[in-house]
C-alpha positions in Angstrom: -16.7 56.5 -17.9 -16.9 55.4 -21.5 -13.8 54.3 -23.7 -14.1 55.0 -27.4 -11.9 53.1 -29.9 -11.3 55.0 -33.2 -11.2 51.9 -35.5 -10.4 48.2 -35.7 -7.9 46.5 -37.7 -10.2 46.5 -40.7 -10.7 50.3 -40.5 -14.3 50.2 -39.1 -15.1 52.4 -36.2 -16.0 50.6 -33.1 -18.6 52.1 -30.8 -18.3 53.0 -27.2 -18.4 50.3 -24.5 -20.7 51.2 -21.8 -20.3 50.6 -18.0 -23.0 48.0 -18.1 -21.2 46.1 -21.0 -17.9 46.1 -18.9 -19.9 44.6 -16.0 -21.3 41.9 -18.2 -17.8 41.1 -19.6 -16.5 40.8 -16.3 -19.3 38.4 -15.2 -18.8 36.2 -18.2 -15.0 36.2 -17.6 -15.6 35.2 -14.0 -18.1 32.5 -14.9 -15.9 31.0 -17.6 -12.9 31.0 -15.4 -14.9 29.4 -12.5 -16.0 26.6 -14.8 -12.6 25.8 -16.0 -11.3 25.8 -12.6 -14.1 23.5 -11.3 -13.8 21.1 -14.1 -10.0 21.0 -13.5 -10.4 20.5 -9.7 -12.8 17.6 -10.0 -10.6 16.1 -12.8 -7.6 16.1 -10.5 -9.6 14.7 -7.5 -11.9 12.5 -9.4 -10.9 9.2 -7.4 -11.7 10.9 -4.1 -15.0 12.3 -4.9 -16.0 9.1 -6.7 -15.6 7.4 -3.3 -17.7 10.1 -1.7 -20.5 9.7 -4.0 -20.4 5.9 -4.2 -22.0 5.6 -0.8 -25.1 7.5 -2.2 -25.2 5.8 -5.5 -24.6 2.3 -4.2 -25.5 2.2 -0.4 -25.9 -1.7 -0.6 -22.3 -2.2 -1.4 -21.2 0.1 1.4 -23.5 -1.6 3.8 -22.0 -5.0 2.8 -18.4 -3.8 3.2 -19.3 -2.4 6.7 -21.0 -5.8 7.7 -18.0 -7.8 6.4 -15.4 -5.7 8.4 -17.4 -5.6 11.5 -17.8 -9.4 11.5 -14.1 -9.9 10.8 -13.5 -7.6 13.8 -15.7 -9.6 16.0 -18.3 -6.9 16.3 -20.9 -8.3 14.0 -24.2 -9.5 15.6 -25.5 -11.9 12.9 -24.7 -15.1 14.6 -22.6 -17.9 13.2 -22.9 -19.0 9.6 -23.7 -22.8 9.9 -21.9 -23.5 6.6 -18.7 -22.5 8.4 -19.4 -25.0 11.3 -16.9 -28.1 11.5 -18.6 -31.3 12.0 -17.6 -33.7 14.8 -17.6 -37.3 13.5 -17.4 -39.8 16.4 -18.1 -42.6 14.0 -19.3 -43.2 10.5 -22.9 -43.5 11.6 -23.1 -40.2 13.6 -22.7 -37.7 10.8 -23.0 -34.0 11.5 -25.1 -34.2 14.7 -22.9 -32.0 16.8 -20.4 -29.2 15.9 -17.4 -27.4 17.2 -16.6 -23.8 16.5 -12.8 -22.8 16.5 -12.6 -19.7 18.8 -10.1 -18.1 16.5 -10.7 -14.4 15.7 -9.6 -13.0 12.3 -6.5 -11.1 12.9 -4.3 -9.6 10.2 -0.6 -10.5 10.0 0.4 -7.0 9.4 -0.3 -3.7 11.3 -3.6 -2.3 9.9 -6.4 0.3 10.5 -10.0 -1.1 9.9 -12.8 1.4 9.6 -16.0 -0.6 9.0 -18.3 2.4 8.3 -16.0 3.5 5.6 -15.4 -0.1 4.3 -11.7 0.5 4.8 -8.9 -1.9 5.8 -5.6 -0.1 5.4 -2.0 -1.0 6.1 -0.6 1.0 9.1 2.9 2.4 8.3 5.3 3.0 11.2 8.2 5.3 10.5 11.8 4.2 11.0 12.1 6.8 13.8 9.7 7.2 16.8 11.5 10.1 18.3 11.1 13.7 16.6 12.9 15.8 19.0 15.9 17.2 17.4 15.0 15.7 14.0 15.5 17.2 10.7 11.8 18.3 10.0 12.3 18.5 6.2 13.5 14.8 6.3 10.8 13.8 8.5 8.2 15.2 6.3 9.7 13.3 3.4 9.6 10.1 5.2 5.9 10.8 6.2 5.0 11.4 2.5 6.9 8.3 1.4 4.9 6.3 4.1 1.6 7.7 2.9 2.1 6.0 -0.4 1.9 2.6 1.4 -1.1 3.3 3.6 -2.0 5.4 6.8 0.9 6.7 8.7 1.5 6.4 12.5 3.1 9.8 13.3 6.4 9.5 14.9 6.7 10.3 18.6 3.1 9.5 19.4 1.7 6.5 21.5 1.5 3.2 20.1 -1.8 1.2 20.5 -2.5 -0.1 24.0 -0.3 2.7 25.6 -1.4 5.7 27.4 -1.3 8.7 25.2 -2.5 9.5 21.7 -2.3 7.0 18.7 -2.0 9.6 15.9 -2.8 8.4 12.4 -2.8 10.4 9.2 -3.7 9.7 5.6 -4.4 11.6 2.5 -8.0 12.6 1.4 -6.8 13.4 -2.0 -3.3 13.8 -3.8 -1.9 14.3 -7.3 -3.3 11.5 -9.5 0.2 11.0 -11.1 1.9 10.5 -7.8 3.1 7.0 -7.0 1.1 4.9 -4.4 -2.3 3.3 -4.0 -3.6 5.2 -1.1 -3.8 8.8 -2.4 -7.4 9.2 -1.2 -7.6 6.6 1.6 -9.3 9.2 3.8 -11.6 10.9 1.2 -14.7 9.7 3.1 -13.4 10.1 6.6 -15.9 13.0 7.2 -18.7 10.4 7.3 -17.7 9.2 10.7 -19.5 10.6 13.6 -19.3 10.4 17.4 -20.2 6.9 18.6 -18.7 5.1 15.5 -15.9 2.6 16.0 -12.7 1.7 14.2 -10.0 -0.9 14.9 -6.2 -0.8 15.1 -4.4 -4.1 14.7 -0.9 -3.8 16.1 1.4 -6.9 16.6 -1.6 -9.1 16.0 -3.7 -7.6 18.7 -6.9 -5.8 18.1 -7.5 -2.4 19.7 -11.0 -0.9 19.4 -11.6 2.9 19.4 -15.0 4.8 19.8 -15.2 8.3 18.3 -15.9 11.1 20.9 -15.1 14.2 19.0 -15.0 15.4 15.4 -13.6 18.9 14.4 -11.8 20.9 12.1 -8.6 22.9 12.8 -6.0 25.0 11.1 -2.9 23.3 9.6 -0.7 25.1 12.2 -2.6 23.6 15.2 -0.2 21.2 16.9 -2.3 20.8 19.9 -3.9 17.7 18.1 -0.6 15.9 18.7 -0.7 16.3 22.5 -0.2 13.0 24.5 -2.4 12.6 27.6 -0.8 10.7 30.5 -4.0 9.3 31.9 -6.0 8.2 28.8 -5.7 5.9 25.8 -6.9 7.8 22.8 -6.4 7.8 19.1 -6.6 10.5 16.4 -7.4 10.2 12.7 -6.3 13.3 10.6 -6.7 14.3 7.0 -6.9 17.5 4.9 -10.4 19.1 4.3 -12.1 20.1 2.2 -11.1 17.2 0.0 -8.6 18.3 -2.6 -7.3 21.2 -0.7 -5.0 21.8 2.3 -7.0 24.6 4.0 -7.9 22.8 7.2 -7.5 19.5 9.0 -10.2 17.1 9.9 -9.6 15.7 13.3 -11.4 12.6 14.6 -10.7 11.8 18.2 -11.6 8.2 19.8 -11.1 6.6 23.1 -9.9 3.0 23.5 -12.6 0.7 24.6 -11.1 -2.7 24.4 
C-alpha cells in the first residue's frame, strides 16, 4: 500500500513512498541502530574484551604469566634457577662448591585464587556470614556485590577448601566501568579454561590444587550448581556469560587433587 503526502513545509509535492523504499528505510534504521548499540556495548565492556584479545595479540606475555604462576605454585617443571641457590661457605678457600636450597614454597599471606592459564592471582573474599538459611537475600546480594569489588567471592554456605563439599567462587566477567573496585572483569577470560586445566586456592596459607572436570553454561535461575556433595571435594568457578551480559552463567567444575 502506498502513502502519498500532499506537500512538504516548502509547498513542494512529495511523491509516493513505495513498499520497497519502506523496506530499505527499515533496513537502514536497523543497521544504524545496531551499529550504535555495538559501539556502546564494546565501549562499556572495553576492559573485559581487551583482556580476551590480549592473549591473541600478545601470546608471549600470556605464556610468561602462566609460567610464573605455575612456578610459584610449585607446578613448574623448569628446574631450579642456579642464580637463586644459596652458597655454603665452610671456609674462605672453599667458595661456592656446594649449595643448599631452602625447601620453602611460595605461599601468599592472604586467601587467594591463582589461575596460571589466565595469568590471574586474585584475592579471595570471604563474607561476614557463612550461613544463608533464613538470611535476608537482598542484604546477602549487597554483601556479595560489595565483596566483588575486592576480588573473587567465596559464596556463603558452601564448603571451605579442604572440606568435603563444593568450594563455590564467583567473580565478575564485566561490570559498569564507573563502578568502584579493581576486579570488575576478573573472570573475563574464564571461558579459556578447559577440562584438565588446574587452578589453586590458597586458604589459611595452605595450597589446594583443583583440576577441571566439567565446563558448561546454565540459566541464572539454576541453583543446582550450589549443591554440596558429601563424598567429594570439589570447587566451582562461576561468572556471567556472554561477557557484558547476564543471560547465562559459565560454570567451571573442578576436583581437589592435592
